[in-house]
DSSP file (Angstrom, degrees, kcal/mol; ACC not computed):
  #  RESIDUE AA STRUCTURE BP1 BP2  ACC     N-H-->O    O-->H-N    N-H-->O    O-->H-N    TCO  KAPPA ALPHA  PHI   PSI    X-CA   Y-CA   Z-CA
    1    1 A M              0   0    0      0, 0.0     2,-0.2     0, 0.0     0, 0.0   0.000 360.0 360.0 360.0 142.4  -11.9  -35.6   11.3
    2    2 A K        -     0   0    0      1,-0.1     2,-0.4     0, 0.0     0, 0.0  -0.519 360.0-124.0 -74.8 138.2   -8.9  -35.8    8.8
    3    3 A Q        -     0   0    0     -2,-0.2     2,-0.3     9,-0.0    -1,-0.1  -0.678  25.9-166.6 -91.1 139.9   -5.9  -37.7    9.9
    4    4 A H        -     0   0    0     -2,-0.4     9,-2.6     9,-0.2     2,-0.3  -0.809   9.6-141.9-119.5 157.0   -2.4  -36.1    9.9
    5    5 A Y  B     -A   12   0A   0     -2,-0.3     7,-0.2     7,-0.2     6,-0.1  -0.901  33.7 -90.2-120.2 151.8    1.0  -37.5   10.2
    6    6 A C     >  -     0   0    0      5,-3.2     4,-1.4    -2,-0.3    26,-0.0  -0.284  22.6-145.7 -65.3 136.6    3.9  -36.1   12.1
    7    7 A L  T  4 S+     0   0    0      1,-0.2    -1,-0.1     2,-0.2    26,-0.0   0.714  97.0  49.0 -73.7 -18.4    6.2  -33.9   10.1
    8    8 A E  T  4 S+     0   0    0      3,-0.1    -1,-0.2     1,-0.0    -2,-0.0   0.914 134.0   1.0 -84.9 -52.9    9.2  -35.1   12.0
    9    9 A C  T  4 S-     0   0    0      2,-0.1    -2,-0.2    22,-0.0    -3,-0.0   0.428  89.7-116.4-124.7   1.6    8.9  -38.9   11.9
   10   10 A G     <  +     0   0    0     -4,-1.4    -3,-0.1     1,-0.2     2,-0.1   0.474  60.7 146.2  77.2   5.0    5.7  -39.7    9.9
   11   11 A T        -     0   0    0     -6,-0.1    -5,-3.2     1,-0.1    -1,-0.2  -0.383  61.9 -93.7 -70.0 148.1    3.8  -41.3   12.7
   12   12 A L  B     -A    5   0A   0     -7,-0.2    -7,-0.2    -2,-0.1    16,-0.2  -0.454  48.0-126.0 -57.4 127.4    0.0  -41.0   12.8
   13   13 A M        -     0   0    0     -9,-2.6     2,-0.3    -2,-0.2    13,-0.2  -0.429  19.1-148.5 -79.9 158.9   -0.7  -38.0   15.2
   14   14 A Q  E     -B   25   0B   0     11,-2.7    11,-3.4    -2,-0.1     2,-0.5  -0.942  15.4-118.5-123.6 144.4   -3.0  -38.3   18.2
   15   15 A T  E     +B   24   0B   0     -2,-0.3     2,-0.3     9,-0.2     9,-0.2  -0.757  43.0 162.3 -83.3 127.3   -5.3  -35.6   19.7
   16   16 A R  E     -B   23   0B   0      7,-2.6     7,-3.2    -2,-0.5     2,-0.8  -0.930  46.1-101.6-137.3 161.8   -4.5  -34.7   23.3
   17   17 A Q  E     +B   22   0B   0     -2,-0.3     2,-0.4     5,-0.2     5,-0.2  -0.780  48.8 165.9 -87.9 116.1   -5.2  -32.0   25.8
   18   18 A I  E >   -B   21   0B   0      3,-3.1     3,-1.1    -2,-0.8    -2,-0.0  -0.995  67.1  -8.0-131.6 123.9   -2.0  -29.9   25.8
   19   19 A E  T 3  S-     0   0    0     -2,-0.4    -1,-0.1     1,-0.3     3,-0.1   0.907 130.1 -55.5  53.5  45.8   -1.9  -26.4   27.4
   20   20 A A  T 3  S+     0   0    0      1,-0.1     2,-0.3    -3,-0.1    -1,-0.3   0.704 121.2  94.6  66.0  24.5   -5.7  -26.4   27.9
   21   21 A M  E <  S-B   18   0B   0     -3,-1.1    -3,-3.1    -5,-0.1     2,-0.6  -0.997  82.4-107.3-142.6 147.3   -6.4  -27.1   24.1
   22   22 A A  E     +B   17   0B   0     -2,-0.3     2,-0.3    -5,-0.2    -5,-0.2  -0.637  53.3 169.0 -62.8 111.0   -7.0  -30.1   22.0
   23   23 A R  E     -B   16   0B   0     -7,-3.2    -7,-2.6    -2,-0.6     2,-0.4  -0.945  37.4-111.5-130.0 155.0   -3.8  -30.4   20.0
   24   24 A E  E     +BC  15  33B   0      9,-0.7     9,-2.4    -2,-0.3     2,-0.3  -0.707  38.9 178.6 -82.5 135.7   -2.3  -33.0   17.7
   25   25 A Q  E     -BC  14  32B   0    -11,-3.4   -11,-2.7    -2,-0.4     7,-0.2  -0.990  30.6-118.5-138.0 146.6    0.8  -34.7   19.1
   26   26 A C     >  -     0   0    0      5,-2.6     4,-1.3    -2,-0.3   -13,-0.2  -0.704  14.3-157.8 -84.0 121.2    3.0  -37.5   17.8
   27   27 A P  T  4 S+     0   0    0      0, 0.0    -1,-0.1     0, 0.0   -14,-0.1   0.679  90.7  51.0 -69.7 -15.7    3.0  -40.5   20.1
   28   28 A Q  T  4 S+     0   0    0    -16,-0.2   -15,-0.0     3,-0.1    -2,-0.0   0.955 130.3   7.5 -86.4 -62.3    6.4  -41.6   18.7
   29   29 A C  T  4 S-     0   0    0      2,-0.1    -1,-0.0   -18,-0.0     0, 0.0   0.614  92.7-119.5-104.2 -14.3    8.5  -38.5   19.0
   30   30 A G     <  +     0   0    0     -4,-1.3     2,-0.1     1,-0.3     0, 0.0   0.497  54.0 156.6  90.7   4.9    6.4  -36.1   21.0
   31   31 A W        -     0   0    0     -6,-0.1    -5,-2.6     1,-0.0     2,-0.4  -0.425  29.6-147.9 -66.7 140.0    6.2  -33.3   18.3
   32   32 A I  E     -C   25   0B   0     -7,-0.2     2,-0.7    -2,-0.1    -7,-0.2  -0.900   6.2-140.3-112.8 135.5    3.2  -31.0   18.7
   33   33 A Y  E     -C   24   0B   0     -9,-2.4    -9,-0.7    -2,-0.4     2,-0.6  -0.876  17.3-163.4 -93.3 112.7    1.4  -29.4   15.9
   34   34 A Y        -     0   0    0     -2,-0.7     2,-0.2   -11,-0.1   -11,-0.1  -0.890  14.5-138.0-101.1 119.6    0.4  -25.8   16.9
   35   35 A R        -     0   0    0     -2,-0.6     2,-0.3     1,-0.0    -2,-0.0  -0.524  23.7-161.7 -76.9 145.9   -2.3  -24.3   14.6
   36   36 A H        -     0   0    0     -2,-0.2     2,-0.2    77,-0.1    77,-0.1  -0.909  22.6-106.3-130.7 153.8   -1.7  -20.7   13.6
   37   37 A L        -     0   0    0     -2,-0.3     2,-0.3    77,-0.1    77,-0.3  -0.524  42.7-112.3 -70.8 147.6   -3.7  -17.8   12.2
   38   38 A K  E     -d  114   0C   0     75,-2.3    77,-2.8    -2,-0.2     2,-0.5  -0.637  31.3-139.9 -76.2 140.4   -3.0  -17.1    8.5
   39   39 A V  E     +d  115   0C   0     -2,-0.3    34,-3.0    34,-0.2     2,-0.3  -0.923  27.1 173.9-106.3 125.6   -1.2  -13.7    8.3
   40   40 A G  E     -dE 116  72C   0     75,-3.1    77,-2.4    -2,-0.5     2,-0.4  -0.847  21.4-139.4-127.1 164.2   -2.2  -11.4    5.4
   41   41 A A  E     -dE 117  71C   0     30,-3.0    30,-1.5    -2,-0.3     2,-0.4  -0.973  11.0-155.1-127.5 146.5   -1.4   -7.9    4.3
   42   42 A V  E     -dE 118  70C   0     75,-2.6    77,-2.3    -2,-0.4     2,-0.7  -0.948   5.7-153.0-118.7 133.1   -3.8   -5.3    2.9
   43   43 A A  E     -d  119   0C   0     26,-2.8     2,-1.1    -2,-0.4    77,-0.2  -0.922   7.4-164.7-105.2 108.7   -2.9   -2.3    0.6
   44   44 A L  E     -d  120   0C   0     75,-3.6    77,-2.2    -2,-0.7     2,-0.6  -0.807  15.5-166.9 -93.9  98.2   -5.5    0.5    1.1
   45   45 A I  E     -d  121   0C   0     -2,-1.1     8,-2.2     8,-0.4     2,-0.4  -0.739   5.8-173.0 -94.2 118.5   -4.6    2.5   -1.9
   46   46 A E  B     -G   52   0D   0     75,-2.0    77,-0.3    -2,-0.6     6,-0.2  -0.906  11.5-142.8-115.1 140.2   -6.2    6.0   -2.0
   47   47 A N    >   -     0   0    0      4,-2.3     3,-1.7    -2,-0.4    -1,-0.0  -0.278  38.6 -90.2 -89.4 179.9   -6.1    8.5   -4.8
   48   48 A A  T 3  S+     0   0    0      1,-0.3    -1,-0.0     2,-0.1    -2,-0.0   0.749 126.2  60.2 -65.3 -23.7   -5.7   12.2   -4.6
   49   49 A A  T 3  S-     0   0    0      2,-0.1    -1,-0.3     1,-0.0    -3,-0.0   0.513 119.7-109.4 -81.1  -6.4   -9.5   12.6   -4.4
   50   50 A G  S <  S+     0   0    0     -3,-1.7     2,-0.3     1,-0.3    -2,-0.1   0.689  73.7 138.9  78.4  26.3   -9.5   10.5   -1.2
   51   51 A E        -     0   0    0     90,-0.1    -4,-2.3    91,-0.0     2,-0.4  -0.693  48.0-129.8 -95.5 154.7  -11.1    7.5   -2.9
   52   52 A V  E     -GH  46 140D   0     88,-3.0    88,-2.5    -2,-0.3     2,-0.5  -0.819  16.8-122.9-105.0 141.0  -10.1    3.8   -2.2
   53   53 A L  E     + H   0 139D   0     -8,-2.2    -8,-0.4    -2,-0.4     2,-0.3  -0.740  32.6 177.4 -86.0 123.8   -9.3    1.4   -4.9
   54   54 A L  E     - H   0 138D   0     84,-2.6    84,-1.8    -2,-0.5     2,-0.3  -0.890  11.1-156.8-121.1 151.2  -11.3   -1.9   -4.9
   55   55 A G  E     -IH  67 137D   0     12,-2.9    12,-2.5    -2,-0.3     2,-0.4  -0.924  23.2-114.1-125.7 158.4  -11.2   -4.8   -7.3
   56   56 A V  E     -I   66   0D   0     80,-2.6    79,-2.0    -2,-0.3    80,-0.5  -0.785  38.4-119.4 -91.1 131.7  -13.7   -7.5   -8.1
   57   57 A R  E     - H   0 134D   0      8,-3.0     7,-2.9    -2,-0.4    77,-0.2  -0.504  21.3-167.1 -75.5 133.0  -12.5  -11.0   -7.0
   58   58 A G        +     0   0    0     75,-3.1     2,-0.3    -2,-0.2    76,-0.2   0.530  68.9  55.7 -95.6  -6.2  -12.1  -13.5   -9.8
   59   59 A H  S    S-     0   0    0     74,-0.5     5,-0.1     2,-0.2    -2,-0.0  -0.848  89.0 -73.4-123.8 156.5  -11.7  -16.5   -7.5
   60   60 A A  S    S+     0   0    0     -2,-0.3     2,-0.1     2,-0.2    -2,-0.1  -0.508  94.1  64.7 -79.7 161.3  -13.6  -18.1   -4.7
   61   61 A P  S    S-     0   0    0      0, 0.0    -2,-0.2     0, 0.0    89,-0.1   0.685 132.6  -0.5 -70.6 160.5  -14.2  -17.5   -1.9
   62   62 A W  S >  S-     0   0    0      1,-0.2     3,-2.0    -2,-0.1    -5,-0.4   0.732  84.3-179.2  67.8  26.1  -16.2  -14.3   -2.5
   63   63 A K  T 3  S+     0   0    0      1,-0.3    -1,-0.2    -5,-0.1    -5,-0.2  -0.334  70.4  22.3 -59.2 133.2  -15.8  -14.4   -6.3
   64   64 A G  T 3  S+     0   0    0     -7,-2.9    -1,-0.3     1,-0.4     2,-0.2   0.407 100.9 111.2  89.6  -3.8  -17.6  -11.4   -7.8
   65   65 A D  S <  S-     0   0    0     -3,-2.0    -8,-3.0    -8,-0.1    -1,-0.4  -0.670  72.2-105.2-101.9 159.2  -17.4   -9.4   -4.7
   66   66 A W  E     +Ij  56 149D   0     82,-2.8    84,-2.4   -10,-0.2     2,-0.3  -0.601  44.7 166.9 -81.9 142.1  -15.3   -6.3   -4.2
   67   67 A N  E     -I   55   0D   0    -12,-2.5   -12,-2.9    -2,-0.2    84,-0.0  -0.962  36.9-103.9-150.4 169.5  -12.2   -6.4   -2.1
   68   68 A L        -     0   0    0     -2,-0.3     2,-0.4   -14,-0.2   -14,-0.1  -0.544  55.5 -90.9 -78.3 152.7   -8.9   -4.5   -1.2
   69   69 A P  S    S+     0   0    0      0, 0.0   -26,-2.8     0, 0.0     2,-0.3  -0.619  75.0 141.1 -64.9 122.9   -5.7   -5.7   -2.8
   70   70 A A  E     +E   42   0C   0     -2,-0.4     2,-0.3   -28,-0.2   -28,-0.2  -0.977  20.9 157.1-162.3 161.7   -4.5   -8.3   -0.2
   71   71 A G  E     -E   41   0C   0    -30,-1.5   -30,-3.0    -2,-0.3     2,-0.1  -0.966  44.7 -60.0-178.6 171.6   -2.9  -11.6    0.2
   72   72 A Y  E     -E   40   0C   0     -2,-0.3     2,-0.5   -32,-0.2   -32,-0.3  -0.390  47.4-116.9 -72.7 144.9   -1.0  -13.9    2.6
   73   73 A V        -     0   0    0    -34,-3.0   -34,-0.2    -2,-0.1     2,-0.1  -0.677  32.2-130.7 -79.0 124.7    2.3  -13.0    3.9
   74   74 A E    >   -     0   0    0     -2,-0.5     3,-1.9     4,-0.2     8,-0.1  -0.413  24.5-106.6 -78.8 154.4    5.0  -15.5    2.6
   75   75 A F  T 3  S+     0   0    0      1,-0.3    -1,-0.1    -2,-0.1    -2,-0.0   0.745 116.5  47.0 -48.6 -28.8    7.4  -17.0    5.1
   76   76 A N  T 3  S+     0   0    0      2,-0.1     2,-0.3     0, 0.0    -1,-0.3   0.054 103.3  69.0-113.8  32.3   10.3  -14.9    3.8
   77   77 A E  S <  S-     0   0    0     -3,-1.9    -4,-0.0     4,-0.0     3,-0.0  -0.961  73.5-115.1-142.0 163.3    8.8  -11.4    3.7
   78   78 A T     >  -     0   0    0     -2,-0.3     4,-2.6     1,-0.1     5,-0.2  -0.441  37.3-108.2 -84.6 164.3    7.5   -8.7    5.9
   79   79 A P  H  > S+     0   0    0      0, 0.0     4,-2.5     0, 0.0     5,-0.2   0.924 121.4  55.0 -62.5 -40.7    3.8   -7.7    5.9
   80   80 A E  H  > S+     0   0    0      2,-0.2     4,-1.9     1,-0.2     5,-0.2   0.916 109.0  46.4 -52.2 -48.1    4.8   -4.4    4.1
   81   81 A H  H  > S+     0   0    0      1,-0.2     4,-3.0     2,-0.2     5,-0.2   0.911 112.0  51.6 -68.2 -40.8    6.6   -6.3    1.3
   82   82 A A  H  X S+     0   0    0     -4,-2.6     4,-3.2     2,-0.2     5,-0.3   0.905 108.2  50.7 -59.7 -39.8    3.6   -8.7    1.0
   83   83 A A  H  X S+     0   0    0     -4,-2.5     4,-2.1    -5,-0.2    -1,-0.2   0.921 114.6  44.9 -68.2 -39.1    1.1   -5.7    0.7
   84   84 A I  H  X S+     0   0    0     -4,-1.9     4,-1.8     2,-0.2    -2,-0.2   0.940 117.0  45.9 -68.5 -45.0    3.5   -4.2   -2.1
   85   85 A R  H  X S+     0   0    0     -4,-3.0     4,-2.7     1,-0.2    -2,-0.2   0.921 115.1  45.1 -64.3 -48.5    3.8   -7.7   -3.8
   86   86 A E  H  X S+     0   0    0     -4,-3.2     4,-2.7     1,-0.2     5,-0.3   0.863 110.8  53.6 -72.7 -31.0    0.1   -8.4   -3.6
   87   87 A A  H  X>S+     0   0    0     -4,-2.1     4,-1.7    -5,-0.3     6,-0.8   0.922 111.3  47.4 -64.4 -38.2   -0.9   -4.9   -4.9
   88   88 A K  H  X5S+     0   0    0     -4,-1.8     4,-1.4     4,-0.2    -2,-0.2   0.929 113.9  46.9 -65.7 -45.5    1.3   -5.5   -7.9
   89   89 A E  H  <5S+     0   0    0     -4,-2.7    -2,-0.2     1,-0.2    44,-0.2   0.902 119.9  36.8 -62.8 -41.5   -0.1   -8.9   -8.6
   90   90 A E  H  <5S+     0   0    0     -4,-2.7    -1,-0.2    -5,-0.2    -2,-0.2   0.658 134.2  15.8 -92.3 -14.7   -3.7   -8.0   -8.3
   91   91 A T  H  <5S-     0   0    0     -4,-1.7    38,-2.5    -5,-0.3    -3,-0.2   0.610  88.4-120.7-132.3 -16.1   -3.7   -4.6   -9.8
   92   92 A G     << +     0   0    0     -4,-1.4    35,-1.2    -5,-0.7     2,-0.3   0.498  69.1 129.2  83.3   3.6   -0.6   -3.9  -11.8
   93   93 A L  E     -F  126   0C   0     -6,-0.8     2,-0.5    33,-0.2    -1,-0.3  -0.685  56.2-140.3 -94.8 148.0    0.3   -0.9   -9.7
   94   94 A D  E     -F  125   0C   0     31,-1.6    30,-3.2    -2,-0.3    31,-1.2  -0.893  34.1-168.4 -95.5 132.2    3.5   -0.2   -8.0
   95   95 A I  E     -F  123   0C   0     -2,-0.5     2,-0.4    28,-0.3    28,-0.2  -0.817  22.9-143.6-123.4 159.5    2.7    1.3   -4.5
   96   96 A A  E     -F  122   0C   0     26,-2.4    26,-1.8    -2,-0.3     2,-0.3  -0.997  24.4-131.0-115.8 127.4    4.4    3.1   -1.7
   97   97 A I  E     +F  121   0C   0     -2,-0.4    24,-0.3    24,-0.2     3,-0.1  -0.577  27.4 176.1 -74.8 137.7    3.3    2.3    1.8
   98   98 A T  E     -     0   0C   0     22,-3.0     2,-0.3     1,-0.4    23,-0.2   0.660  61.3  -2.4-112.6 -25.5    2.7    5.5    3.7
   99   99 A Q  E     -F  120   0C   0     21,-1.4    21,-2.9     0, 0.0     2,-0.6  -0.958  56.4-124.9-164.2 139.7    1.3    4.2    7.0
  100  100 A Q  E     +F  119   0C   0     -2,-0.3    19,-0.3    19,-0.2     3,-0.1  -0.846  34.7 176.8 -87.9 129.8    0.4    1.0    8.9
  101  101 A V  E     -     0   0C   0     17,-2.7    66,-1.6    -2,-0.6     2,-0.3   0.540  46.0 -28.7-114.2  -9.5   -3.2    1.7   10.0
  102  102 A G  E     -F  118   0C   0     16,-1.1    16,-3.0    64,-0.1     2,-0.4  -0.958  40.0-121.8 171.6 163.7   -4.5   -1.3   11.7
  103  103 A T  E     -F  117   0C   0     -2,-0.3     2,-0.3    14,-0.2    14,-0.2  -0.998  30.1-178.8-132.5 139.3   -4.6   -5.1   12.4
  104  104 A Y  E     -F  116   0C   0     12,-2.7    12,-3.9    -2,-0.4     2,-0.3  -0.961  13.7-148.3-137.7 148.5   -7.9   -7.0   12.0
  105  105 A T  E     -F  115   0C   0     -2,-0.3     2,-0.4    10,-0.3    10,-0.2  -0.857  13.2-168.3-115.9 153.4   -8.8  -10.7   12.6
  106  106 A Y  E     -F  114   0C   0      8,-2.2     8,-1.8    -2,-0.3     3,-0.1  -0.989  21.6-178.6-139.6 151.8  -11.3  -12.7   10.8
  107  107 A E  S    S+     0   0    0     -2,-0.4     6,-0.1     6,-0.2    -1,-0.1   0.147  70.0  81.4-131.0  19.8  -13.1  -16.1   11.2
  108  108 A D        +     0   0    0      4,-0.1    43,-0.1     3,-0.0     5,-0.1   0.268  59.4 105.1-112.9  16.1  -15.3  -16.3    8.1
  109  109 A D    >   -     0   0    0      3,-0.2     3,-2.0     1,-0.1    -3,-0.0  -0.848  63.1-144.6-102.2 125.3  -12.8  -17.4    5.4
  110  110 A P  T 3  S+     0   0    0      0, 0.0    -1,-0.1     0, 0.0     3,-0.1   0.721  98.8  64.1 -59.0 -21.9  -13.3  -21.1    4.4
  111  111 A R  T 3  S-     0   0    0      1,-0.3     2,-0.2    -3,-0.0    -3,-0.0   0.558 122.9 -73.8 -82.0  -4.9   -9.5  -21.4    3.9
  112  112 A G    <   -     0   0    0     -3,-2.0    -1,-0.3     2,-0.0    -3,-0.2  -0.554  55.5 -65.5 134.0 162.4   -8.9  -20.7    7.6
  113  113 A N        +     0   0    0     -2,-0.2   -75,-2.3    -6,-0.1     2,-0.3  -0.424  58.3 176.9 -76.6 157.2   -8.9  -17.9   10.2
  114  114 A G  E     -dF  38 106C   0     -8,-1.8    -8,-2.2   -77,-0.3     2,-0.4  -0.906  35.7-122.5-155.8-179.3   -6.6  -15.0   10.0
  115  115 A L  E     -dF  39 105C   0    -77,-2.8   -75,-3.1    -2,-0.3     2,-0.4  -0.997  24.8-158.2-131.2 128.2   -5.0  -11.8   10.9
  116  116 A L  E     -dF  40 104C   0    -12,-3.9   -12,-2.7    -2,-0.4     2,-0.5  -0.953   4.5-155.8-113.9 134.3   -4.7   -8.9    8.4
  117  117 A V  E     -dF  41 103C   0    -77,-2.4   -75,-2.6    -2,-0.4     2,-0.4  -0.935  21.6-151.9 -99.5 122.4   -2.1   -6.1    8.7
  118  118 A V  E     -dF  42 102C   0    -16,-3.0   -17,-2.7    -2,-0.5   -16,-1.1  -0.847  13.9-172.9-111.2 138.7   -3.5   -3.1    6.9
  119  119 A F  E     -dF  43 100C   0    -77,-2.3   -75,-3.6    -2,-0.4     2,-0.3  -0.981  21.9-132.5-128.0 135.2   -1.4   -0.4    5.3
  120  120 A R  E     +dF  44  99C   0    -21,-2.9   -22,-3.0    -2,-0.4   -21,-1.4  -0.653  40.9 171.4 -79.3 141.3   -2.4    3.0    3.7
  121  121 A A  E     -dF  45  97C   0    -77,-2.2   -75,-2.0    -2,-0.3     2,-0.3  -0.953  27.3-142.7-150.3 168.8   -0.7    3.3    0.4
  122  122 A K  E     - F   0  96C   0    -26,-1.8   -26,-2.4    -2,-0.3     2,-0.3  -0.968  29.6-108.5-136.7 151.1   -0.4    5.4   -2.8
  123  123 A A  E     + F   0  95C   0     -2,-0.3   -28,-0.3   -77,-0.3     3,-0.1  -0.614  35.7 170.4 -80.3 136.0    0.1    4.4   -6.4
  124  124 A V  E     -     0   0C   0    -30,-3.2     2,-0.3    -2,-0.3   -29,-0.2   0.368  61.6 -23.0-127.5  -2.1    3.6    5.4   -7.6
  125  125 A G  E    S+ F   0  94C   0    -31,-1.2   -31,-1.6     0, 0.0    -1,-0.3  -0.969  88.5  72.2 178.1-173.2    3.8    3.7  -11.0
  126  126 A G  E     - F   0  93C   0    -33,-0.3     2,-0.3    -2,-0.3   -33,-0.2  -0.072  69.8 -99.3  70.3-172.3    2.4    0.8  -13.2
  127  127 A A        -     0   0    0    -35,-1.2     2,-0.4   -34,-0.0    -1,-0.0  -0.988  35.9 -93.5-144.3 144.9   -1.2    0.8  -14.7
  128  128 A L        -     0   0    0     -2,-0.3     2,-0.4   -36,-0.1   -36,-0.2  -0.487  48.3-178.7 -67.2 124.4   -4.3   -0.9  -13.5
  129  129 A T        -     0   0    0    -38,-2.5     5,-0.2    -2,-0.4   -36,-0.1  -0.975  20.8-138.0-134.8 117.0   -4.5   -4.2  -15.3
  130  130 A A        +     0   0    0     -2,-0.4     2,-0.3     5,-0.1     5,-0.2  -0.369  33.6 163.9 -69.3 155.9   -7.4   -6.7  -14.8
  131  131 A N        -     0   0    0      3,-2.9   -41,-0.0   -41,-0.2     5,-0.0  -0.889  57.0 -75.1-161.3-177.3   -6.3  -10.4  -14.5
  132  132 A E  S    S+     0   0    0     -2,-0.3     3,-0.2     1,-0.2   -42,-0.1   0.753 130.5  48.7 -68.7 -22.5   -7.8  -13.7  -13.4
  133  133 A E  S    S+     0   0    0      1,-0.3   -75,-3.1   -44,-0.2   -74,-0.5   0.883 125.8  23.7 -80.5 -46.4   -7.4  -12.6   -9.7
  134  134 A T  E     -H   57   0D   0    -77,-0.2    -3,-2.9   -76,-0.2    -1,-0.3  -0.980  64.6-173.9-131.6 114.4   -9.1   -9.1  -10.1
  135  135 A T  E     -     0   0D   0    -79,-2.0     2,-0.3    -2,-0.4    -5,-0.1   0.683  67.4  -4.1 -89.3 -16.4  -11.4   -8.8  -13.0
  136  136 A R  E     -     0   0D   0    -80,-0.5   -80,-2.6    -7,-0.1     2,-0.3  -0.965  62.5-138.9-168.3 166.5  -12.1   -5.0  -12.8
  137  137 A F  E     +H   55   0D   0     -2,-0.3     2,-0.3   -82,-0.2   -82,-0.2  -0.805  12.9 179.2-131.0 160.8  -11.4   -2.0  -10.6
  138  138 A G  E     -H   54   0D   0    -84,-1.8   -84,-2.6    -2,-0.3     2,-0.5  -0.956  23.2-136.4-155.7 144.1  -13.1    1.0   -9.2
  139  139 A Y  E     -H   53   0D   0     -2,-0.3     2,-0.4   -86,-0.2   -86,-0.2  -0.916  32.2-165.8 -99.8 133.1  -12.1    4.0   -7.0
  140  140 A F  E     -H   52   0D   0    -88,-2.5   -88,-3.0    -2,-0.5     5,-0.1  -0.979  18.2-136.1-130.8 137.7  -14.8    4.7   -4.4
  141  141 A A    >   -     0   0    0     -2,-0.4     3,-2.4   -90,-0.2   -90,-0.1  -0.498  38.2-104.0 -80.6 157.8  -15.5    7.6   -2.1
  142  142 A P  G >  S+     0   0    0      0, 0.0     3,-0.7     0, 0.0    20,-0.1   0.840 119.8  51.5 -52.2 -36.4  -16.5    6.7    1.5
  143  143 A D  G 3  S+     0   0    0      1,-0.2    19,-0.0    19,-0.0    -3,-0.0   0.394 111.6  45.1 -89.6   6.1  -20.2    7.5    0.9
  144  144 A V  G <  S+     0   0    0     -3,-2.4    -1,-0.2     2,-0.0    -3,-0.1  -0.096  70.2 149.4-136.0  41.4  -20.5    5.3   -2.2
  145  145 A L    <   -     0   0    0     -3,-0.7     4,-0.1    -5,-0.1    -6,-0.0  -0.452  54.5-104.5 -67.7 146.4  -18.8    2.0   -1.4
  146  146 A P        -     0   0    0      0, 0.0     3,-0.1     0, 0.0    -1,-0.1  -0.294  20.7-128.7 -71.8 164.0  -20.5   -1.0   -3.2
  147  147 A E  S    S+     0   0    0      1,-0.2     2,-1.5    -3,-0.1    -2,-0.0   0.815  93.8  70.1 -86.8 -29.6  -22.7   -3.3   -1.2
  148  148 A N        +     0   0    0    -84,-0.1   -82,-2.8   -81,-0.0     2,-0.4  -0.592  64.3 156.8 -93.2  75.5  -21.1   -6.7   -2.1
  149  149 A I  B     -j   66   0D   0     -2,-1.5   -82,-0.2   -84,-0.2     6,-0.1  -0.858  42.2-115.1 -98.8 138.6  -17.8   -6.4   -0.3
  150  150 A C      > -     0   0    0    -84,-2.4     5,-0.6    -2,-0.4   -82,-0.1  -0.137  24.5-124.7 -67.2 162.0  -16.1   -9.6    0.6
  151  151 A G  T > 5S+     0   0    0      3,-0.2     3,-1.4   -43,-0.1    -1,-0.1   0.334  70.8 103.1 -81.1-143.4  -15.5  -10.8    4.1
  152  152 A A  T 3 5S-     0   0    0      1,-0.3    -1,-0.1     2,-0.1   -46,-0.1   0.842 122.1 -58.7  63.0  30.6  -12.2  -11.8    5.7
  153  153 A A  T 3>5S+     0   0    0    -48,-0.1     4,-2.9     1,-0.1    -1,-0.3   0.277 115.8 112.3  83.7  -6.4  -12.2   -8.4    7.4
  154  154 A H  H <>5S+     0   0    0     -3,-1.4     4,-2.4     1,-0.2    -3,-0.2   0.893  80.1  50.0 -61.6 -38.1  -12.4   -6.3    4.1
  155  155 A D  H  ><S+     0   0    0     -5,-0.6     4,-2.0     2,-0.2    -1,-0.2   0.877 113.3  44.8 -69.0 -36.7  -15.9   -5.2    5.0
  156  156 A T  H  > S+     0   0    0      2,-0.2     4,-2.5     1,-0.2    -2,-0.2   0.931 112.7  49.8 -70.3 -46.7  -14.8   -4.2    8.5
  157  157 A I  H  X S+     0   0    0     -4,-2.9     4,-2.9     1,-0.2    -2,-0.2   0.940 112.9  49.3 -56.4 -47.9  -11.6   -2.4    7.3
  158  158 A L  H  X S+     0   0    0     -4,-2.4     4,-2.7     1,-0.2    -1,-0.2   0.900 109.8  50.6 -61.4 -44.2  -13.8   -0.5    4.7
  159  159 A A  H  X S+     0   0    0     -4,-2.0     4,-2.2     2,-0.2    -1,-0.2   0.907 111.0  47.8 -59.6 -42.4  -16.3    0.4    7.3
  160  160 A D  H  <>S+     0   0    0     -4,-2.5     5,-2.9     2,-0.2     6,-0.5   0.922 112.7  49.9 -62.1 -45.6  -13.6    1.8    9.6
  161  161 A W  H ><5S+     0   0    0     -4,-2.9     3,-1.1     3,-0.2    -2,-0.2   0.902 109.9  50.4 -61.4 -42.3  -12.1    3.7    6.7
  162  162 A R  H 3<5S+     0   0    0     -4,-2.7    -2,-0.2     1,-0.2    -1,-0.2   0.908 113.4  45.7 -59.9 -44.3  -15.6    5.2    5.8
  163  163 A E  T 3<5S-     0   0    0     -4,-2.2    -1,-0.2    -5,-0.2    -2,-0.2   0.380 115.6-115.5 -85.0   3.8  -16.1    6.3    9.4
  164  164 A G  T < 5S+     0   0    0     -3,-1.1    -3,-0.2    -4,-0.3    -4,-0.1   0.804  76.3 131.3  69.6  29.7  -12.5    7.8    9.6
  165  165 A R      < +     0   0    0     -5,-2.9     2,-0.2    -6,-0.2    -4,-0.2   0.382  35.4 105.5 -97.3  -0.9  -11.5    5.2   12.3
  166  166 A L              0   0    0     -6,-0.5   -64,-0.1     1,-0.1   -65,-0.1  -0.624 360.0 360.0 -84.2 147.5   -8.1    4.0   10.7
  167  167 A G              0   0    0    -66,-1.6    -1,-0.1    -2,-0.2   -65,-0.1   0.458 360.0 360.0 -50.3 360.0   -4.9    5.2   12.2
């Protein structure tokens, strides 16, 4: 197991049972490290024909698989702002959020477990632009989704979208 040091005083942390869980605690100052789920935001961008925009991932994990525009929520932004920012960064599109449609958890990302807040959105400007994060794009109808969809709940979100189970 990797060793960690206290963020308050720099002392080597020790693992102890705290609140019925193994947690790291500083033996010097008592500071406890609480692990958190990573929080992400997803933009489910639909066009007038009812198709959803997907992009091919340019980075690991899931490099080469299709995914929804998504990313981590920064400490100084709301999930809505994160979805708008990530959509712009990954697609070149300016979007408008129309509805929050769900919250999903995932445990299959090698970068850590997380929670995704999903927003329905529509493009209101910009232009689809491939980049190193997203190498190509496609709009897909519910009955013709690609098979190689990435994990981290993107597969589950799209299955729910296909079956009409989103808010």
